[in-house]
C-alpha positions as a Markdown table, in Angstrom:
| # | Residue | x | y | z |
|---|---|---|---|---|
| 1 | Met | 0.0 | 0.0 | 0.0 |
| 2 | Ala | 1.1 | 3.6 | 0.0 |
| 3 | Glu | 0.6 | 6.8 | 2.1 |
| 4 | Val | -2.0 | 9.1 | 0.7 |
| 5 | Thr | -1.9 | 12.8 | 1.5 |
| 6 | Leu | -4.6 | 15.4 | 0.7 |
| 7 | Arg | -3.7 | 19.1 | 1.1 |
| 8 | Glu | -6.5 | 21.6 | 0.8 |
| 9 | Leu | -8.3 | 19.3 | -1.7 |
| 10 | Val | -11.2 | 21.1 | -3.4 |
| 11 | Lys | -13.8 | 20.1 | -6.0 |
| 12 | Val | -16.1 | 22.6 | -7.6 |
| 13 | Tyr | -18.9 | 21.8 | -10.1 |
| 14 | Gly | -19.8 | 25.1 | -11.7 |
| 15 | Arg | -20.8 | 27.3 | -8.8 |
| 16 | Asp | -21.3 | 24.4 | -6.4 |
| 17 | Leu | -18.5 | 23.6 | -3.9 |
| 18 | Ala | -18.6 | 19.8 | -3.5 |
| 19 | Val | -15.4 | 19.3 | -1.5 |
| 20 | Arg | -14.2 | 22.1 | 0.7 |
| 21 | Gly | -10.4 | 22.0 | 1.4 |
| 22 | Ile | -9.8 | 18.6 | 2.9 |
| 23 | Asp | -6.5 | 18.0 | 4.7 |
| 24 | Leu | -5.8 | 14.4 | 5.4 |
| 25 | Val | -2.9 | 12.0 | 5.7 |
| 26 | Ile | -3.6 | 8.3 | 5.4 |
| 27 | Pro | -0.6 | 6.3 | 6.5 |
| 28 | Asp | 0.7 | 3.4 | 4.5 |
| 29 | Gly | -1.4 | 0.3 | 5.3 |
| 30 | Ala | -4.1 | 2.1 | 7.2 |
| 31 | Phe | -7.8 | 1.3 | 6.9 |
| 32 | Val | -9.8 | 4.6 | 6.8 |
| 33 | Val | -13.5 | 5.1 | 6.5 |
| 34 | Leu | -15.1 | 8.4 | 5.4 |
| 35 | Val | -18.4 | 8.9 | 7.1 |
| 36 | Gly | -20.9 | 11.8 | 6.7 |
| 37 | Pro | -24.3 | 12.8 | 5.5 |
| 38 | Ser | -25.4 | 12.4 | 1.9 |
| 39 | Gly | -23.9 | 15.1 | -0.3 |
| 40 | Cys | -21.0 | 16.0 | 2.0 |
| 41 | Gly | -18.3 | 14.9 | -0.6 |
| 42 | Lys | -17.2 | 11.4 | 0.6 |
| 43 | Ser | -17.6 | 9.8 | -2.8 |
| 44 | Thr | -16.3 | 12.8 | -4.7 |
| 45 | Thr | -13.1 | 12.7 | -2.6 |
| 46 | Leu | -12.6 | 9.0 | -3.2 |
| 47 | Arg | -13.2 | 9.6 | -7.0 |
| 48 | Met | -10.6 | 12.4 | -7.0 |
| 49 | Ile | -8.1 | 10.0 | -5.3 |
| 50 | Ala | -8.9 | 7.3 | -7.8 |
| 51 | Gly | -8.5 | 9.8 | -10.7 |
| 52 | Leu | -12.1 | 9.5 | -11.8 |
| 53 | Glu | -12.7 | 13.2 | -11.0 |
| 54 | Ser | -10.4 | 16.1 | -11.6 |
| 55 | Ile | -9.1 | 18.1 | -8.7 |
| 56 | Ser | -10.2 | 21.8 | -8.7 |
| 57 | His | -7.6 | 22.9 | -6.2 |
| 58 | Gly | -5.2 | 21.4 | -3.8 |
| 59 | Glu | -2.7 | 18.6 | -3.8 |
| 60 | Leu | -3.0 | 14.8 | -3.8 |
| 61 | Arg | 0.0 | 12.7 | -3.2 |
| 62 | Ile | 0.1 | 8.9 | -3.4 |
| 63 | Gly | 3.3 | 7.3 | -2.1 |
| 64 | Gly | 4.9 | 10.8 | -1.9 |
| 65 | Lys | 4.3 | 11.4 | -5.6 |
| 66 | Leu | 2.1 | 14.2 | -6.8 |
| 67 | Ala | -0.9 | 12.5 | -8.4 |
| 68 | Asn | -3.2 | 15.5 | -9.3 |
| 69 | Asp | -2.6 | 15.0 | -13.1 |
| 70 | Leu | -1.8 | 11.3 | -13.2 |
| 71 | Pro | -4.3 | 9.3 | -15.2 |
| 72 | Ser | -6.3 | 6.9 | -13.1 |
| 73 | Gln | -4.6 | 3.8 | -14.6 |
| 74 | Asp | -1.2 | 5.1 | -13.5 |
| 75 | Arg | -2.1 | 5.8 | -9.8 |
| 76 | Gly | -2.1 | 2.1 | -8.6 |
| 77 | Val | -5.6 | 2.4 | -7.2 |
| 78 | Ala | -7.8 | -0.7 | -7.2 |
| 79 | Met | -11.5 | 0.1 | -7.0 |
| 80 | Val | -14.4 | -1.9 | -5.7 |
| 81 | Phe | -17.8 | -0.4 | -6.6 |
| 82 | Gln | -21.2 | -1.0 | -5.1 |
| 83 | Thr | -22.2 | -3.2 | -8.0 |
| 84 | Tyr | -20.3 | -6.3 | -9.3 |
| 85 | Ala | -19.6 | -4.6 | -12.7 |
| 86 | Leu | -19.3 | -7.8 | -14.6 |
| 87 | Tyr | -19.2 | -8.0 | -18.3 |
| 88 | Pro | -22.2 | -10.2 | -19.3 |
| 89 | His | -20.7 | -11.2 | -22.6 |
| 90 | Leu | -17.5 | -12.5 | -21.0 |
| 91 | Ser | -16.9 | -15.8 | -19.3 |
| 92 | Val | -15.9 | -16.0 | -15.6 |
| 93 | Gln | -12.3 | -16.6 | -16.7 |
| 94 | Asp | -12.4 | -13.6 | -19.0 |
| 95 | Asn | -14.0 | -11.3 | -16.4 |
| 96 | Leu | -11.3 | -12.3 | -13.9 |
| 97 | Ala | -8.5 | -11.6 | -16.4 |
| 98 | Phe | -10.0 | -8.4 | -17.8 |
| 99 | Ser | -8.2 | -5.8 | -15.7 |
| 100 | Leu | -4.9 | -7.6 | -16.1 |
| 101 | Lys | -5.2 | -7.5 | -19.8 |
| 102 | Leu | -6.0 | -3.8 | -19.7 |
| 103 | Ala | -3.0 | -3.2 | -17.5 |
| 104 | Gly | -0.8 | -4.8 | -20.3 |
| 105 | Met | 0.3 | -7.7 | -18.2 |
| 106 | Lys | 2.1 | -10.5 | -20.0 |
| 107 | Pro | -0.3 | -13.5 | -20.7 |
| 108 | Ala | 1.7 | -16.0 | -18.6 |
| 109 | Glu | 1.7 | -13.7 | -15.6 |
| 110 | Ala | -2.0 | -12.9 | -16.1 |
| 111 | Lys | -2.8 | -16.6 | -16.2 |
| 112 | Ala | -0.9 | -17.3 | -13.0 |
| 113 | Arg | -2.7 | -14.5 | -11.2 |
| 114 | Thr | -6.1 | -15.5 | -12.5 |
| 115 | Asp | -5.4 | -19.2 | -11.6 |
| 116 | Lys | -4.6 | -18.0 | -8.0 |
| 117 | Ala | -7.9 | -16.0 | -7.9 |
| 118 | Val | -9.8 | -19.0 | -9.3 |
| 119 | Ala | -8.4 | -21.3 | -6.6 |
| 120 | Ala | -9.1 | -18.8 | -3.8 |
| 121 | Leu | -12.7 | -18.1 | -5.0 |
| 122 | Glu | -13.4 | -21.8 | -5.7 |
| 123 | Leu | -14.6 | -20.9 | -9.3 |
| 124 | Gly | -12.8 | -23.7 | -11.2 |
| 125 | Pro | -15.9 | -25.5 | -12.4 |
| 126 | Tyr | -17.5 | -22.3 | -13.6 |
| 127 | Leu | -14.7 | -20.7 | -15.6 |
| 128 | His | -16.5 | -21.0 | -19.0 |
| 129 | Arg | -19.9 | -19.8 | -17.8 |
| 130 | Arg | -21.2 | -16.3 | -18.2 |
| 131 | Pro | -22.4 | -14.2 | -15.2 |
| 132 | Ala | -26.1 | -14.9 | -16.0 |
| 133 | Asp | -25.4 | -18.6 | -15.8 |
| 134 | Leu | -24.2 | -18.4 | -12.2 |
| 135 | Ser | -26.2 | -18.6 | -9.0 |
| 136 | Gly | -25.9 | -17.6 | -5.4 |
| 137 | Gly | -22.7 | -15.9 | -4.4 |
| 138 | Arg | -20.7 | -16.9 | -7.5 |
| 139 | Pro | -21.2 | -13.6 | -9.4 |
| 140 | Gly | -19.9 | -11.8 | -6.3 |
| 141 | Arg | -16.9 | -14.1 | -6.0 |
| 142 | Gln | -16.2 | -13.5 | -9.7 |
| 143 | Gly | -16.6 | -9.7 | -9.6 |
| 144 | His | -14.6 | -9.2 | -6.4 |
| 145 | Gln | -11.4 | -11.2 | -6.6 |
| 146 | Asn | -9.7 | -9.9 | -3.5 |
| 147 | Arg | -11.1 | -12.7 | -1.4 |
| 148 | Ala | -9.2 | -13.6 | 1.8 |
| 149 | Pro | -9.4 | -17.2 | 3.1 |
| 150 | Arg | -12.8 | -17.9 | 4.6 |
| 151 | Arg | -11.6 | -18.0 | 8.2 |
| 152 | Arg | -10.8 | -14.3 | 7.9 |
| 153 | Arg | -14.4 | -13.6 | 6.8 |
| 154 | Phe | -13.8 | -10.4 | 4.8 |
| 155 | Cys | -16.7 | -8.7 | 3.3 |
| 156 | Pro | -17.5 | -10.1 | -0.2 |
| 157 | Arg | -17.2 | -6.6 | -1.8 |
| 158 | Val | -13.5 | -6.4 | -0.9 |
| 159 | Arg | -12.5 | -9.3 | -3.3 |
| 160 | Arg | -11.3 | -7.4 | -6.3 |
| 161 | Gly | -7.5 | -7.4 | -6.5 |
| 162 | Val | -6.1 | -10.8 | -5.7 |
| 163 | Ala | -5.1 | -10.9 | -9.3 |
| 164 | Arg | -4.2 | -7.3 | -9.6 |
| 165 | Thr | -1.4 | -5.6 | -7.6 |
| 166 | Phe | -2.3 | -2.2 | -6.2 |
| 167 | Arg | -0.9 | 0.6 | -4.0 |
| 168 | Leu | -4.3 | 1.7 | -2.7 |
| 169 | Leu | -7.7 | 0.0 | -2.5 |
| 170 | Arg | -10.8 | 2.3 | -2.8 |
| 171 | Leu | -14.2 | 0.9 | -1.7 |
| 172 | Ala | -17.5 | 2.4 | -2.5 |
| 173 | Gln | -20.0 | 1.3 | 0.2 |
| 174 | Pro | -18.9 | -2.3 | 0.6 |
| 175 | Arg | -21.5 | -4.6 | 2.3 |
């Protein structure tokens, strides 16, 4: 993981101030939760950290490196959204490997990481099925690869990333 530093972080939409000068240091390896009422800027702040929203003012550093203008794919931020975000036309195997392929990973390394995720998620018999052909928790196990062993009982929404290496994991309302 990496230390994340926000200095006077601001987001403005037209005349609306969505995020008002946040100062925050998140130490390397820390687990931080942003809590507040609807519309207070929690999701917008997380989206700015991930590179999904531009920063109107202030400074964002990830691992000591200024990240304000870094494209999202170069920030090393893994994201878990509220929904599974599976591609219905892809098989389980192809959904698991999708982000690795996008990241330009060599096929042999991508296969090794996907195989590791498949074993951890117990999806071997379902690799050639599509999301609509799965039942129960299998779509969740497929969509969220960052599954820890069962004895640790991590939330199912925190499973994306076993296959992908990241410096920061951003969660949007995991359940």
